[in-house]
C-alpha positions as CSV (number, residue, x, y, z in Angstrom):
1,M,-18.2,9.4,-13.2
2,I,-19.8,6.6,-15.3
3,T,-22.0,7.2,-18.2
4,K,-24.8,5.2,-19.9
5,K,-22.4,4.5,-22.8
6,D,-19.9,3.0,-20.4
7,I,-22.6,0.7,-19.0
8,Q,-23.6,-0.4,-22.5
9,D,-19.9,-1.0,-23.4
10,L,-19.4,-3.1,-20.3
11,A,-22.6,-5.1,-21.1
12,S,-21.3,-5.6,-24.7
13,L,-18.0,-6.9,-23.4
14,S,-19.8,-9.1,-20.9
15,R,-22.1,-10.3,-23.7
16,I,-25.1,-9.3,-21.6
17,K,-28.1,-7.7,-23.4
18,I,-29.6,-4.7,-21.5
19,D,-32.1,-2.2,-22.7
20,D,-31.9,1.6,-22.2
21,S,-33.9,1.6,-19.0
22,E,-31.6,-1.0,-17.4
23,A,-28.5,1.0,-18.5
24,E,-30.0,4.1,-17.0
25,S,-30.7,2.5,-13.7
26,L,-27.3,0.8,-13.6
27,T,-25.7,4.2,-14.3
28,S,-27.1,5.7,-11.2
29,E,-26.5,2.5,-9.1
30,I,-22.9,2.1,-10.1
31,G,-22.4,5.8,-9.7
32,S,-23.6,5.6,-6.1
33,I,-21.4,2.6,-5.4
34,L,-18.3,4.4,-6.9
35,G,-19.2,7.4,-4.8
36,Y,-19.3,5.3,-1.7
37,V,-15.9,3.7,-2.5
38,K,-14.5,7.1,-3.2
39,Q,-14.8,7.9,0.5
40,I,-11.6,6.0,1.0
41,E,-9.8,9.1,-0.2
42,N,-11.1,10.9,2.9
43,I,-9.5,8.5,5.3
44,P,-6.8,10.4,7.3
45,I,-3.4,8.9,7.1
46,S,-0.4,9.9,9.1
47,D,2.6,11.4,7.5
48,S,4.9,9.3,9.7
49,D,8.1,8.1,8.3
50,E,7.8,4.9,10.4
51,A,7.1,1.9,8.3
52,P,5.5,-1.1,10.0
53,T,8.1,-3.5,11.2
54,P,7.7,-6.9,9.4
55,R,7.7,-9.8,11.8
56,N,7.3,-13.5,11.5
57,V,4.1,-14.8,13.0
58,M,5.1,-18.4,12.5
59,R,6.4,-20.5,15.4
60,D,9.9,-21.9,15.4
61,D,10.1,-25.4,13.9
62,D,11.2,-27.2,17.0
63,V,10.8,-30.9,17.8
64,T,8.3,-31.1,20.6
65,H,8.0,-34.9,21.0
66,D,9.8,-38.1,20.1
67,P,9.4,-38.8,16.3
68,R,7.7,-42.2,16.9
69,E,5.8,-41.4,20.1
70,Y,2.3,-41.5,18.6
71,T,2.8,-44.0,15.8
72,E,1.5,-47.1,17.6
73,A,-1.5,-45.3,19.0
74,L,-2.5,-44.0,15.6
75,L,-1.9,-47.3,13.7
76,S,-3.8,-49.3,16.3
77,N,-7.0,-47.5,15.1
78,A,-6.3,-48.4,11.5
79,P,-8.4,-51.3,10.0
80,S,-5.3,-52.8,8.3
81,R,-1.6,-52.2,8.6
82,E,1.7,-53.6,7.4
83,G,4.5,-52.9,9.9
84,D,4.4,-49.1,10.6
85,E,2.4,-48.2,7.5
86,L,-1.3,-48.2,6.7
87,K,-2.4,-51.0,4.3
88,V,-5.0,-49.8,1.8
89,K,-6.6,-51.3,-1.4
90,K,-4.8,-50.8,-4.6
91,I,-6.4,-48.0,-6.6
92,L,-5.7,-47.9,-10.3
């Protein structure tokens, strides 16, 4: 799996200083993590030829209300407006 030299090489590439005892403990810790991840190989998968059917989960882009139906209600809450637009301070 992973060796003490691999850990030291990774530390060097990461510009992290570790001593031999840290490298030794990391070797066993990373080895157990990799062993745990390796369990993925044991997951049963079916040999079915059926591929999942792609589908669109987005709704159709349909107009559900009149375009200016809510304009007045929204702009009435604005502190300042100019016609059908919000009026804000100039930001430079």
